[in-house]
C-alpha atoms as one frame of an Amber mdcrd trajectory, in Angstrom:
protein
 117.685 -23.123 160.225 121.246 -22.606 161.467 123.791 -25.130 160.225 126.834
 -25.873 162.347 130.015 -25.622 160.309 133.390 -26.733 161.642 135.376 -24.424
 163.906 132.269 -22.887 165.518 130.952 -21.023 162.485 127.169 -20.887 162.100
 125.528 -20.358 158.718 121.916 -19.230 158.399 120.060 -20.909 155.518 116.501
 -20.084 154.494 114.566 -22.198 152.023 111.162 -21.876 150.419 109.189 -24.927
 149.362 108.208 -24.709 145.696 106.512 -27.027 143.216 109.894 -28.493 142.246
 111.441 -28.724 145.704 113.295 -26.183 147.807 114.503 -22.881 146.395 117.105
 -21.113 148.509 116.849 -17.359 148.869 119.322 -15.507 146.736 119.277 -18.131
 143.973 116.198 -16.941 142.116 116.512 -14.070 139.615 115.298 -10.751 140.937
 112.335  -9.085 139.265 113.163  -5.944 137.285 112.597  -2.622 139.001 109.118
  -1.210 138.338 108.228   2.422 137.658 104.744   3.867 138.266 102.497   4.921
 135.371 102.596   8.524 134.233 104.117  10.950 131.757 107.888  10.591 131.451
 110.240  13.102 129.831 113.955  13.006 129.156 115.834  15.424 131.391 119.031
  15.054 129.374 117.990  15.937 125.831 114.423  17.153 126.553 113.334  15.775
 123.198 111.310  12.703 124.223 108.046  12.284 126.120 106.284   8.978 126.796
 103.010   8.194 128.600 102.630   4.842 130.382  99.206   3.786 131.686 100.495
   0.785 133.689 103.670   0.223 135.745 106.644  -0.413 133.492 110.062  -1.989
 133.870 112.901   0.438 134.355 114.506  -0.345 130.989 111.355   0.823 129.165
 111.717   4.337 130.580 115.042   4.994 128.859 115.115   7.778 126.276 115.078
   6.378 122.723 117.456   9.136 121.567 120.161   9.375 124.233 119.494   6.309
 126.440 119.154   8.310 129.680 116.605   7.155 132.259 113.507   9.327 131.791
 111.881  11.029 134.792 108.165  10.956 135.602 106.827  14.500 135.377 103.090
  13.908 135.890 100.695  11.213 137.038  97.915  10.121 134.709  94.619  11.617
 135.898  91.101  10.871 134.715  90.147   8.367 132.075
């Protein structure tokens, strides 16, 4: 719904109806980035390897030794 501001400026506002009233876009906290399941290894130190069976938040894929974001090297296959 455009709102007419003084001096001919138009502002576009979008609202979503929630249980507690209207929540304007941009006001709600963003969800953390998700990473797919698989085997992750540290490309920096090469000393850590972790297997995740479900999607994980990005902060969980950081190397416990050097803190670098680990890279997914293989998908989990089979059961």
